[in-house]
C-alpha positions as CSV (number, residue, x, y, z in Angstrom):
1,M,0.0,0.0,-0.1
2,A,1.2,3.3,-0.7
3,K,2.0,5.5,2.3
4,V,1.3,9.3,2.4
5,N,3.4,11.8,4.3
6,K,1.6,11.8,7.6
7,N,3.4,15.3,8.3
8,F,0.7,16.9,6.1
9,E,-2.0,16.0,8.8
10,N,-0.2,18.7,11.1
11,L,-1.0,21.4,8.9
12,V,-3.8,23.8,9.7
13,P,-6.8,22.6,7.5
14,S,-6.8,25.6,5.1
15,Y,-4.0,27.7,3.7
16,L,-4.5,31.3,5.2
17,F,-5.2,33.0,1.9
18,A,-7.5,30.1,0.6
19,E,-9.7,30.6,3.6
20,I,-9.8,34.4,3.0
21,A,-10.7,33.8,-0.7
22,K,-13.6,31.5,0.7
23,R,-15.2,33.8,2.9
24,V,-15.0,36.8,0.3
25,N,-16.4,34.5,-2.5
26,E,-19.2,33.5,-0.2
27,F,-19.8,37.4,0.8
28,V,-19.8,38.5,-2.9
29,K,-22.0,35.5,-4.1
30,A,-24.7,36.8,-1.2
31,N,-24.2,40.4,-2.0
32,P,-23.5,41.1,-5.6
33,D,-24.4,44.7,-5.5
34,K,-21.9,45.4,-3.0
35,P,-18.3,46.0,-4.6
36,V,-15.4,44.8,-2.3
37,I,-12.2,46.3,-2.2
38,R,-9.4,43.8,-2.0
39,L,-6.3,45.1,0.3
40,G,-5.5,41.6,1.6
41,I,-3.3,39.3,-0.7
42,G,0.1,41.2,-1.5
43,D,-0.5,40.8,-5.2
44,V,0.5,43.8,-7.3
45,T,-1.7,45.9,-9.9
46,R,0.5,48.0,-11.8
47,P,1.8,46.8,-15.0
48,L,5.2,45.8,-16.0
49,A,7.7,48.6,-16.8
50,P,7.8,49.3,-20.7
51,V,11.5,48.4,-21.0
52,V,10.8,45.0,-19.3
53,V,8.0,44.1,-21.8
54,D,10.3,45.2,-24.6
55,A,13.0,42.7,-23.4
56,M,10.6,40.0,-23.1
57,K,9.1,40.5,-26.5
58,K,12.9,40.8,-28.0
59,G,13.7,37.3,-26.2
60,C,10.4,35.9,-27.8
61,D,11.5,36.9,-31.3
62,E,15.0,35.6,-30.6
63,L,13.3,32.1,-30.0
64,A,11.6,32.3,-33.6
65,V,14.9,32.4,-35.3
66,K,17.2,29.4,-35.6
67,E,20.5,31.3,-35.0
68,T,19.2,32.7,-31.4
69,F,16.9,30.2,-30.7
70,K,17.5,28.5,-27.0
71,G,16.4,25.4,-25.5
72,Y,16.8,24.2,-22.0
73,P,18.2,27.3,-19.8
74,D,21.3,27.0,-17.5
75,Y,20.1,25.5,-14.2
76,E,21.8,28.5,-12.2
77,G,20.3,30.9,-15.0
78,Y,22.1,32.7,-17.9
79,E,25.4,34.6,-17.3
80,F,23.7,38.0,-18.5
81,A,20.9,37.8,-15.9
82,R,23.3,36.7,-13.2
83,Q,25.6,39.7,-13.9
84,A,22.7,42.2,-14.0
85,I,21.9,41.2,-10.3
86,A,25.6,41.2,-9.4
87,D,25.5,45.0,-10.7
88,Y,22.2,45.7,-8.9
89,Y,23.9,44.6,-5.6
90,K,26.8,47.2,-6.2
91,T,24.1,50.0,-6.4
92,F,23.7,49.6,-2.5
93,G,27.2,48.9,-1.8
94,V,27.2,45.0,-1.4
95,S,29.5,42.7,-3.5
96,V,27.9,39.4,-4.7
97,D,29.7,37.5,-7.5
98,K,27.4,36.5,-10.6
99,D,28.7,32.7,-9.9
100,E,26.9,32.7,-6.4
101,I,23.6,33.7,-7.9
102,L,20.9,31.0,-8.9
103,I,18.0,32.2,-10.8
104,N,14.6,30.9,-9.6
105,D,10.8,31.3,-10.3
106,G,10.2,33.2,-7.0
107,A,11.5,33.5,-3.5
108,K,8.5,31.5,-2.3
109,S,9.7,28.4,-4.2
110,D,13.2,28.3,-2.8
111,A,12.0,29.4,0.6
112,G,10.0,26.1,0.6
113,N,12.5,24.1,-1.3
114,I,15.8,25.0,0.2
115,T,15.2,22.4,3.3
116,D,15.5,19.5,0.6
117,I,19.3,19.8,1.3
118,F,19.1,19.8,5.1
119,S,18.5,17.0,7.4
120,Q,15.0,16.3,9.1
121,D,16.7,16.5,12.4
122,N,17.6,20.2,12.2
123,V,15.7,22.7,14.6
124,V,14.1,25.5,12.7
125,L,13.7,28.9,14.0
126,V,11.1,31.3,12.7
127,T,9.9,34.7,14.1
128,D,6.5,34.8,15.1
129,P,4.4,36.5,13.3
130,V,5.9,34.6,10.2
131,Y,5.1,34.1,6.7
132,P,3.2,30.4,6.5
133,V,5.4,29.2,3.9
134,Y,8.4,28.9,6.2
135,V,6.5,27.0,9.0
136,D,4.3,25.0,6.7
137,T,7.1,23.5,4.5
138,N,9.0,22.4,7.7
139,I,5.8,21.0,9.1
140,M,5.8,19.0,5.8
141,G,9.3,17.7,6.4
142,G,8.6,16.9,9.9
143,R,11.0,19.2,11.6
144,K,10.9,20.6,14.9
145,I,9.9,24.5,14.9
146,I,10.7,26.8,17.5
147,Y,9.6,30.6,17.6
148,A,11.3,34.0,18.5
149,D,8.7,36.6,19.7
150,A,8.0,39.5,17.6
151,N,5.5,41.5,19.3
152,E,4.4,45.0,20.2
153,E,6.9,45.5,22.9
154,N,10.0,44.9,20.6
155,G,8.3,46.8,17.6
156,F,7.9,43.3,15.9
157,N,11.4,42.8,15.6
158,A,12.5,39.6,17.3
159,S,16.1,39.3,19.0
160,P,17.8,36.0,19.3
161,D,18.0,34.1,22.7
162,P,21.8,32.9,23.3
163,S,20.0,30.2,25.6
164,V,18.1,28.6,22.8
165,H,19.8,26.7,19.9
166,A,18.5,26.4,16.5
167,D,20.0,25.1,13.2
168,L,18.0,26.6,10.2
169,I,16.8,30.5,10.9
170,Y,14.1,32.4,8.7
171,L,14.3,36.0,8.7
172,C,12.4,38.2,6.5
173,S,13.3,42.0,6.4
174,P,11.5,44.3,5.7
175,N,9.0,41.8,7.3
176,N,5.8,40.2,5.7
177,P,3.2,40.6,7.6
178,T,4.5,43.1,10.0
179,G,6.3,45.6,8.0
180,A,8.9,46.1,10.4
181,A,12.4,46.3,9.2
182,M,15.8,45.4,11.3
183,N,18.6,47.7,11.6
184,E,22.3,46.8,11.2
185,E,22.5,46.2,14.9
186,Q,19.4,44.1,15.0
187,L,20.6,41.9,12.1
188,K,24.1,41.8,13.3
189,A,22.9,40.0,16.5
190,W,21.1,37.4,14.3
191,V,24.3,36.8,12.2
192,D,26.5,36.5,15.4
193,Y,24.1,34.2,16.8
194,A,24.1,32.0,13.6
195,L,27.8,31.9,13.5
196,A,27.7,30.9,17.3
197,N,25.3,28.2,16.7
198,D,26.8,26.7,13.3
199,A,23.4,27.6,12.0
200,I,22.2,29.1,8.5
201,I,20.0,31.9,8.1
202,F,17.7,32.0,5.1
203,Y,17.0,35.7,4.5
204,D,14.0,36.6,2.6
205,A,14.9,40.1,0.9
206,A,11.6,40.2,-1.2
207,Y,10.8,43.7,-0.1
208,E,14.3,45.2,0.0
209,S,13.6,47.8,-2.9
210,F,11.0,49.6,-0.5
211,I,13.6,50.4,2.0
212,T,13.7,54.4,2.2
213,E,15.6,54.8,5.7
214,D,19.3,54.9,6.4
215,G,20.7,52.4,8.5
216,I,18.3,49.4,7.3
217,P,20.3,47.0,5.2
218,R,19.2,46.1,1.8
219,S,20.9,42.8,1.9
220,I,22.1,40.6,4.7
221,Y,25.5,40.4,3.1
222,A,26.1,44.0,4.1
223,I,26.6,42.6,7.7
224,E,30.2,41.3,8.5
225,G,30.4,37.6,9.1
226,S,27.0,36.8,7.0
227,R,28.9,35.1,4.2
228,K,29.5,32.1,6.4
229,C,26.0,31.6,7.5
230,A,23.4,33.2,5.4
231,I,21.6,32.5,2.2
232,E,19.5,35.3,0.7
233,M,16.4,34.8,-1.4
234,C,14.9,37.6,-3.4
235,S,12.0,38.1,-5.7
236,L,11.1,40.4,-8.6
237,S,7.3,40.3,-7.7
238,K,7.0,43.2,-5.8
239,T,10.4,45.0,-7.2
240,A,9.1,44.8,-10.5
241,G,5.6,43.4,-10.7
242,F,6.6,39.9,-11.6
243,T,3.8,38.1,-9.4
244,G,2.4,36.4,-12.7
245,T,5.6,36.6,-14.7
246,R,7.5,34.5,-11.8
247,C,11.3,35.2,-11.6
248,G,13.5,35.7,-8.7
249,Y,17.0,34.5,-7.2
250,T,19.0,32.9,-4.4
251,V,22.5,34.1,-3.4
252,I,24.6,31.4,-1.9
253,P,28.3,32.4,-1.0
254,K,30.9,29.9,-2.5
255,E,32.7,29.6,0.9
256,L,29.5,28.9,2.8
257,E,30.2,25.2,4.0
258,M,28.3,23.2,6.7
259,D,28.7,19.7,8.1
260,G,31.8,19.6,5.9
261,T,29.7,20.2,2.8
262,N,29.8,23.0,0.2
263,I,26.1,24.4,0.4
264,Y,26.1,26.1,-3.0
265,K,27.1,22.7,-4.8
266,L,24.7,20.8,-2.8
267,W,21.8,23.2,-3.9
268,Y,23.0,23.3,-7.4
269,R,22.8,19.4,-7.3
270,R,19.5,19.7,-6.1
271,Q,18.4,22.3,-8.8
272,S,19.9,20.3,-11.7
273,T,17.6,17.5,-10.3
274,K,14.2,18.9,-9.6
275,F,14.1,22.1,-11.4
276,N,14.6,23.2,-15.3
277,G,15.2,26.8,-14.9
278,V,13.4,30.2,-15.8
279,S,12.5,30.8,-19.5
280,Y,14.9,32.9,-21.7
281,P,12.2,35.6,-22.4
282,V,11.6,36.0,-18.4
283,Q,15.4,36.4,-17.8
284,C,15.5,39.0,-20.5
285,G,13.0,40.8,-18.4
286,L,15.0,40.2,-15.3
287,A,18.2,41.8,-17.1
288,A,16.2,44.8,-18.3
289,V,14.6,45.4,-14.6
290,F,18.3,46.1,-13.3
291,S,19.5,47.9,-16.4
292,E,19.8,51.9,-15.9
293,E,16.4,52.6,-17.8
294,G,14.5,49.6,-15.8
295,L,15.5,51.0,-12.2
296,K,14.1,54.2,-13.4
297,Q,10.9,52.7,-14.6
298,I,10.3,50.3,-11.8
299,Q,10.8,53.3,-9.3
300,E,7.8,54.7,-10.7
301,N,5.7,51.8,-9.6
302,L,7.3,51.6,-6.4
303,K,6.6,55.4,-5.5
304,Y,3.0,54.5,-6.4
305,Y,2.7,51.8,-3.8
306,Q,5.0,53.8,-1.2
307,E,2.3,56.7,-1.6
308,N,-0.6,54.1,-1.1
309,A,1.2,52.8,1.9
310,R,1.4,56.9,3.4
311,I,-2.3,57.0,2.7
312,I,-3.3,53.9,4.7
313,A,-0.6,55.0,7.5
314,K,-2.0,58.6,7.7
315,T,-5.6,57.1,8.2
316,M,-4.3,55.1,11.1
317,D,-2.7,58.4,12.5
318,E,-5.7,60.0,12.2
319,C,-8.0,57.4,13.7
320,G,-5.5,56.8,16.6
321,V,-4.8,53.1,15.6
322,K,-1.7,51.6,16.6
323,Y,0.5,50.1,13.7
324,T,4.0,49.3,12.2
325,G,5.2,49.4,8.5
326,G,4.2,51.6,6.0
327,I,7.5,53.5,5.9
328,N,10.2,50.6,4.5
329,S,7.4,48.1,3.4
330,P,4.5,48.1,1.4
331,Y,2.4,46.5,4.6
332,I,0.5,48.1,7.5
333,W,0.0,46.1,10.4
334,F,-2.2,47.4,12.9
335,K,-4.0,46.5,16.1
336,C,-7.5,45.6,15.7
337,P,-9.9,48.2,17.1
338,G,-12.1,47.7,19.7
339,G,-10.2,44.8,21.1
340,K,-11.6,42.3,18.3
341,S,-9.9,39.2,17.4
342,S,-8.2,39.4,13.9
343,W,-11.1,37.0,12.4
344,E,-13.8,39.0,14.0
345,F,-12.2,42.1,12.5
346,F,-11.8,40.5,9.3
347,D,-15.8,39.7,9.1
348,Y,-16.9,43.0,10.3
349,M,-14.9,45.1,7.9
350,L,-15.8,42.7,5.0
351,N,-19.6,42.9,6.2
352,T,-19.6,46.8,7.3
353,I,-17.5,48.4,4.5
354,N,-16.8,45.7,2.1
355,V,-12.9,46.1,2.4
356,V,-11.0,43.0,2.6
357,G,-7.5,42.6,4.5
358,T,-5.5,39.8,6.1
359,P,-6.1,38.7,9.8
360,G,-2.9,38.7,11.8
361,E,-4.0,35.4,13.5
362,G,-3.1,33.5,10.3
363,F,0.6,34.4,10.6
364,G,1.0,33.1,14.3
365,E,0.3,33.6,17.9
366,N,1.6,37.1,18.0
367,G,-0.6,38.0,15.1
368,K,-3.6,37.5,17.3
369,G,-5.5,40.8,17.7
370,W,-3.6,42.3,14.6
371,F,-4.2,43.0,11.0
372,R,-2.6,43.3,7.7
373,L,-3.2,45.9,4.8
374,T,-1.4,46.0,1.6
375,A,-0.4,48.9,-0.5
376,F,-0.7,47.1,-3.6
377,G,-4.2,48.3,-4.7
378,D,-5.3,50.9,-7.0
379,R,-4.8,54.5,-5.9
380,E,-8.6,55.2,-6.1
381,N,-9.7,51.9,-4.3
382,T,-7.1,52.5,-1.5
383,I,-8.4,56.0,-0.9
384,E,-12.1,54.7,-1.0
385,A,-11.1,51.9,1.4
386,M,-9.8,54.3,3.6
387,R,-12.6,56.6,3.7
388,R,-14.9,53.7,4.5
389,F,-12.4,52.9,7.2
390,K,-12.6,56.1,9.0
391,E,-16.5,56.3,8.6
392,M,-16.6,52.9,10.2
393,L,-14.5,53.7,13.1
394,S,-16.4,57.0,13.7
395,K,-19.4,55.0,14.4
């Protein structure tokens, strides 16, 4: 008899965003005359930059000509794409070699799959609240998971506890869902902890392009010692609107070794077996993102979302609602008014003003009583949603 992976039985019955979709669809079906504004899932709404679209079209045209046709891509990604990423790192003062970069179809895939190359008996540490993928993939793998508290008292930036041992550590800064961003000192504390514990940090930098304040690192490799303990993952989903196009990258320093094994070589072996790479036209688009013109054009979309974040944050200020995020992040994480639980507030807001957000409880124990809104919506919808929000609280 074929046996299933019983670890799946330890997962919560429904993925957070699947449950949100279910409740919203039920509401829409029952109330077809009430338009819903969705500020829940972190999906972008602005189109791809023109220079990116042109590069993708050119890549497709090249596939129609025998002399420039390409079949399977390199497992690690085409050299021109990896060089473009390496050059991008230089713009914020970080040195990464193109041969340490591997192109993927988004940070979520590698964040979930990276544990393939690590033993089941590793202890995994995540901060709470936490992006569900970090937890769920390790539950599927049968690993022990421990939590570091990120809460209102520490500004939702957890600190390592020297008395607790972990082998694999997930960090995300700027953070999803809380929008909190670690400064150099806070990030250095985690690097020092990893080095002291012979641990590896999986650093999710998916929102680095939203950082506006000085002293907030754009990469973990800006921190001394990190090349000996950290793997960095990033995505073009939010940086350049590739949520549907699917492209990102992972950086593994060539000198990173653990348990007598070179981590880059091990991950490359895994990828060459289970992953066939990202298409040529998409990698052409990636390279265009990090061109001089591309960086100018994607800034227009980033500024658009940053302004949406300011609109939401301003509303919270006017309503006297406590929150984090909105400065270095496209997420605003606020305390549910009236002492409501996060799911109670979700239903209340949906039914009262027809606005959808994300219940903090879905991100962990410390998310109870908190709520996330995203700045990735249309400007008009964001303004209207905040008008409704103020009206709701005034009553």
